[in-house]
N, C-alpha and C positions, 0 to 999 in steps of 0.2 A: 917773617912778624904777624904781627894780627892789624888785623879788616879797622879800619879808622869804625868803620858802624857795630865792633865786637867789641865787649866788654871784658875785658881781663878779669881774670875765675887767683880760687886763693892756690887752687892748683898752680895755670900759670907761675903766681910770680917763687912758688915753690920748684917750680923749674926751672925760672931767671935767674935765683937765689944758686940754687944748684944745691939745696937737700936733699931733694929725689930726683928723679934720674930718672928719664924717658925710656924702656923699654918698645915702642911700638903698639905696646901691651896694654887695655882697659885695664887696670887697680893690679897694675905688675912691676914695681919703679927697684928701679938702683935706692939705700940712702947713704948720706955723704959722712963722710968722721965724726960732721955738728949734730946730726941726726941722732946720729951714734950717744954720742956722748951725754944728750940729752935723754934717754932711753936709757939709759945708765943708767945715770944720775937719780929722774923713774922708778926702774929696778930696786937702788941702793936706798929707796925713802919707801917703798914698799917692805921689804925688806927688816927694814926697823918696824914697821907700825907690828910687823906680825912673827919676831922675833922672840919675845916670849909667851911662844906655845911651841916654841922648838920643835914645828912641823919637819916629817922630811922632806929633804929636799930628794925627788930623781927627776933624774928629762930623759928622752926619747928622745926618737930623729924623727919628723916629721912624713912618716908614714907610717901604716899599721900592718898589719895581716888580714889580707880582710878576710877570711873565716871569722874573724873578730869585729870585724868593721860591720857582715853578714849579720851575729849573733845580736849587735846590738838594740837592736830595728831601726837605725838607722835611715836607711831608705824607704824603710814606708813613711819615713814625716819629713823628710827632708831633700826628695832625691836627685829636685831640682839643687840642688846645689855641692852633689856629692863629684868626684875628684876618684879615679881609679886608674892604673898605671899598665898603661900596650905597651908589650914588647913585638918582637922582631922576632919571630920563630922556626921560621922556612929553608929550605934546603937553599945550595947554590942555585938554581934555576930559577928558584923563588927569589931571591937576590936580586939576578940582573932585570927577571920582571917588574923589582920595585927599583931601577933606577930608571928601569925605563919612564914607566909614569911620573920619577918626578918630575926629567928630563921634557915632558910632555906636558906639562901641568893637571897632573892627575892626584887621585886625591889615593895620596899613596898607603895611608893608613887604613884603607879598608880590611889585610890583610895581619894588622897590627892583632893582639890576641891580646888578653887581661893577665894579666897577672898575676900574684898572691898579696901584692901591695897595693896598699891603696895608700889615698893622703891622707893626714889626721884633719876629721874636720872639726876639732876639740882637745884641746892640751890631757883633753882628764881621760879620755875614750882609752887608748892603749889602758890605764888604770888600773881597772874596776880587773879584767880575768888575771891581771900580777898582783894585788889584793889578796880574791879570793884564793890562790896558788898557795898561799902560806898559812890558811885555815881558819880555825877559831879567830876574830876581831874578839883584842884581852879588852878588859873589860870598863878599859879609861875607852877604846874607843883606838879609831887612827887618824891620826892625821899630816897630810903630805902636800909638795908645796915642786906647783912644776912648773915650766913658761917649753914655750915648743913653737914652731914654726906654725901655722895651719891654715885652712884651702878651702873655700867656700867661693862653687862657677856663679859670680854675680857679679862681671863686671860693670863696670864701673866709669866716668868721670867725676866723680862724690874722692877724695883721696882718700876721706874716713870710710870710705870703703873700697878698700881692696882683695884681690885673691885668696894675693899667698900676704899675712901679718900672723904677728908676734900676742899667745896669750899667754896670762903668767894666771896660774890657779891657786887656792887653797882650794882641798877637797878634805869635807871630812865625811866621815861614815864612824858610826852608831847607833843608839838606839834614835827615836826619834825625839827623847827630849837631846841629848846631845847633840843631834847635828842642829834643831832646831835654834840650837841655845847661841852658838854657832855662832848661823846664820847673822841671829839679830843681831849678835853682839858686831860683825861685822857691815853688817847696817850704817851703826855705827862707829866705828873706826874711818866705813870708808870716808864718808863723808867729812870726818873732819883731815883725812889725809889731802880729800882736796878743797876743802877749805885752805890746808900751809899749803898753799900750791894757789891760791888769789883767787882760782878760778869760779864764775859764774857756777850754780849746778842745779838740779831738778830732782827728786828719787819717785819715782814714781812702779806703780805694780805696770808688770808688763806682760809679756807674752811671747813665742819662738815662734818663723817664717812657718807655719806647718805650711805641709803642702796642699793643695786640693780640698772637696767639701768635706771631707771626718777634717780636714785639718780644721778648718772653720767648727770648729763646734772643742776640738785638743787644744785652741787656741780661749775658747767661752773662758773652758773647764780651765784649764790653767788659770786666767786670770783672777776666777768667781773663787779659787781656794788662795789666791796670791802664794802661787807657784814665783815666780816668779819676782827682783824687783829690778829695775833699774838704774842709772845714777846718771845720768843727760847734759851735755855740757853743748853747745851753738857750736858748730867749725862751719857744715854747707854753710844752713839755715839755720837764720833763728824760730823760725817758726817750725821747724825739726826738728829741733836738737836730737845728737848723737848719740847715743849709749855710747857709753867708756867704761866703769864698771856694773856689774851683774852677779843680782841674791836669787843663787837656786836651788829652789827643795824639790829634791828629785822623785822626795816620797822609799816605795822600797823595787822603785822602777827597775835598777840598777841592780840591787839585793837581789831578784828575782833571774833577775836575766842572767850575774855570771855567777847566781852561789853564794854573795856575802852570807853570810853570817854575824849572830851578835854572843855579846861573851852569854846572854840568858836563852841561847839557845834561839831567836825568831829572827828573822831575812834583815838583812842591817836595809837600812835607812842609809841617803849619800845627801850630803849640798855641797854647796861652792862657790866661793867670789872666786872672781873672772874678770880681770883685768884688763883692758884693751891695751894696750903696751904704743900701736900709734898713733889709734885712736886719744890717750893723757897726751901725748909729744904732740901730736897736730892739733889739739888744742888750747896747747899753750903757743901756737906757733899762730894760732889764729887770734887767740889772746891777750897778745903782748907782742904783735912784727916777730915780722920772719926775722929783726934786724936781733938778733940775739945780746950782740956788747949796749944796746942798747935794756936790758930786761933792768929792771931791781931789785939791787946787789944782795940783796936777803936774798931772791928767786933762786938766782948764777948758785948764791952762798948753799941755801937746802941742796938741788941736785951738783953741788962740785963742778960748778962752771967757772 
């Protein structure tokens, strides 16, 4: 029960309505069937808007090879967000010690060792080496449709900032002209899509949460070159709206890193549009209320509810 002096938050309402389910860890939640049904409707809408492009559908698990993760350079820019998978690799005597440590309330994780698996930080990361293995891109480049659970270590009571969340992406690979045209197209389509849901939004230039002093310079450079745009919707705060869609131009970063080559023999460029699955669902629940039966009939029809 809330103290009389406490203000009920949006997260409290989501818990009370059973839309999100507490696990005891901030940013780690279960989802109800209704929450998932809203998400299914949203994903179907995204697929409709992207259908004409005939993207190749690929689905990776929410984990990736540590060797690929290390090669990606993620730890240079976002070490604070990374999640690694550690495992017990000891002998029977080590196991006895482990159990004793747990019983005594000690730090049983000290003996764990890093496995070859890392939690996926963004849906597209496992894709680049996979595409590179196919060889030189065709003249028209390639386009992929991805959907994956992702992990970022930023525990918060803001329901729109979860540690495990789903990300839908369309990823374009090709020449600079091909990928920038793709991003420009989705900047328009993304706004039309969210407009169809009736959600108020703004679009603004943005930067990724780079770490440390060097990160500040990278963020400034990213904004100056207008490499990243975000579609923002107020969920937890009107003053600080939440990025629900992002439109990113990576230039030749992933092309150089993983050996992606365009048909003209040049290093391939890449771009992507990302849809925050849970964030859009939460934006709908915030804007229209947690009683979905009271949502406009046209919206429920659009989402198949």
